[in-house]
Steps between C-alpha positions, in 0.01 A plus 500: 500500500882505453707331769802651675741230616762534770743597222269782387466615859879493541541726196258746658673484840860533373493875414311581821764330719782599262622142469537259210218262406660195661525681831145630460376148437672378817326777696158415350548132581607590855188712556256237381698220660466678835127543437476129420679403820252707701209321335656160560537586870127572519531878502375751250691793349410864520633792294388846597309692227484187287365163612445263791489125432434259783277240667292693748553688822650210696782426260685830528700679234867533419573872511694694240790515746506120527486455122768766465725311743461178304574678171816644654617154603422349161686762292773579754434868574428697820129503600478875437609451139249218458217744572568692178519170315164381634326826414663508155362154420151583627491827304606315184221246553246780532631675191477183290150426629385850403652435157255211459750221574441186706805493728605144585700515823671161494307244707349767725219594261382735228407867532254618238212725405171324453233648280129466532352556159206727444179301528128535450309479827145559616398797706382338827230763545351534152619181332625667183838420353796721578869500413752464781838642403828311499701485825863436595641371827830370634532128570756257639501135393688278750782288362628148584650615831148527643457124451135529404402720794280799417633818659312810599612791285454862605602784270606841627233760423733734315642224281152361425387846391809544282413180313133591465566849366801422281426600141516170317578622151812407312470674165675375190573767239581361156658776292726526192771668707547644845495878455427808710122458478523137614719615791227750592239223501722282719563788740129585528390140552780421747417812697144368535635173641490290184796298384571548129689260275600590143542273199605622154394192304222242503716203602626673817147619579356149468770364729415756769128432468543122518712535816191643671456808716399734214168665578469729201677536167542820299590429137625759253363400159834605353660184644561238230246214518313667787182323391668163553556598862135605534376178340715274716408690816128467434503134398711395801261436788775593749536852357155556349392719795800733472361823353661618176520874437615571145652835396438593138662777293324827424227493233435127549152401383411218736153466346649394168762228563739418218563146626393252766543672836464421871342818634643482848301589809564872463702727274655845473588697189819702501568763616359439847578614853661255738229577754232393251683173438535445875127552557411260219732236646356551849145456367601187307655339807180557697284374213705185443506405870121531516422327169739214573231348722255501209711425192783254454597667173382793290641616169391770258640486147415650162608474139423633150274305266767325298592135461834497683363677807189279503711186496721642776190567712377143452839361601512727807151383595611138467783563749259664746260205478789257545600647838141562615438160657251390233507135397664445162173435315351816651806698389440383144131587522543849639785569257264414213234736637764768556626467143143524370433809712810673366416394145149642530637825644747536213265397220153615598582775749807675360448386138873417486589869526853520632435837663244341731611307807384192686524520879501201734464482876593166656406419860571190705351438842471192718193374314525606137673678218331792328600652165341814361570562130405849384516652151432849366208404278135601517386173657207282391175344619676250720199388706334346195803293403593399852148366557509306174848372580380371837203335327735331252352700210818688416500368142171674419626813676808496279282457190290800603812715537619383161169605340544840663841526334684438829732228625517300823264320733664161530782637715260574783395136518867398511574741783193384691611138472857577609418730795277480804362848449492751215381859536500812281489862605196707404658631182617160384866586442637320808460133584587347838597132510494313832644156575481350849797320652407143577596356835675165520257218427247720320394414146 
């Protein structure tokens, strides 16, 4: 999560107190210096409607009035004026925390939001698995001034609820230009409590995504190199969970791609209502937070049956395997099986017809990677050839297909040798390749 330093806090405080940043920084340092002095003296500190940090009932707490008096002495203002300064600093801290920033308050400590990821648990009564949703809560991490002592931290009920219920979506809209319709989207999303950032080119969008804090990205396909943004987002493990919603122009035929294409997690076709887009984004945020506990990475991509797109798909797969956590030799093995699966889909399934597509779903979890390669062919009697491949009799199976005027057979044996599991759907036009991640020390 991004960090807000004392300089960042000063910039937030300056307009509130109507002072320059240097003065604001002096005020921030005075506030947290006073808090530190209270801790050093064995007392805790207490701020109404915010937080109480101390060492138990017997230690006592420095009141706001006492902290205010110290701030006044440190910055050279009357105590009454110091009250506005104290509250301005505390309000700025809260605002930055709600904006998903870890606020480092000098040596006093760090104010932050902690997140408990969604997780799979067991129902205590029936024993079946259930999904517990993600949670958010406010936390304070003591700084050096506490000298290793662990304080008791109590959070005001209203502030705790504000953190828990804060909508945690910063939406990035990547558009060719900022026009009236984009302004409408921003207005609608902001009104619902979402922060919206806008980028008009891929480089700026990637910078914003890599800085963190983006929870969903809307990409207009009219942006130059928009697929590069989608590819980089999905191959980067840090951003792979950020849902991508792609807006396509009217009359787009998404079932017949003209080139290699990351499909995104959802899409809209223009024209569309802002409310529809909002609902899609809301659903995607819920889905991604729940599926994050199951999948480390998931990517859906498709491409026409032509050499350039096929090679691009193989290269994209290689990048996915490289960041998956597989050992190098396993990356090579699964890449070979992946290439064979795509080759079979293009040759035997789609008969090299450019108007037919190959679709691939890639999934990574804590134990394995799974690739499903699907073509638009009629399928084949896969059970026969898989059995013979497992028995090492793939050569005879290939000869039989050749006598029947068909090709293939040997590829199945290759895929079986390179993967831990190989499965076909009932029709025989989709193959699923599975490779388990080896733990350290495993052969």
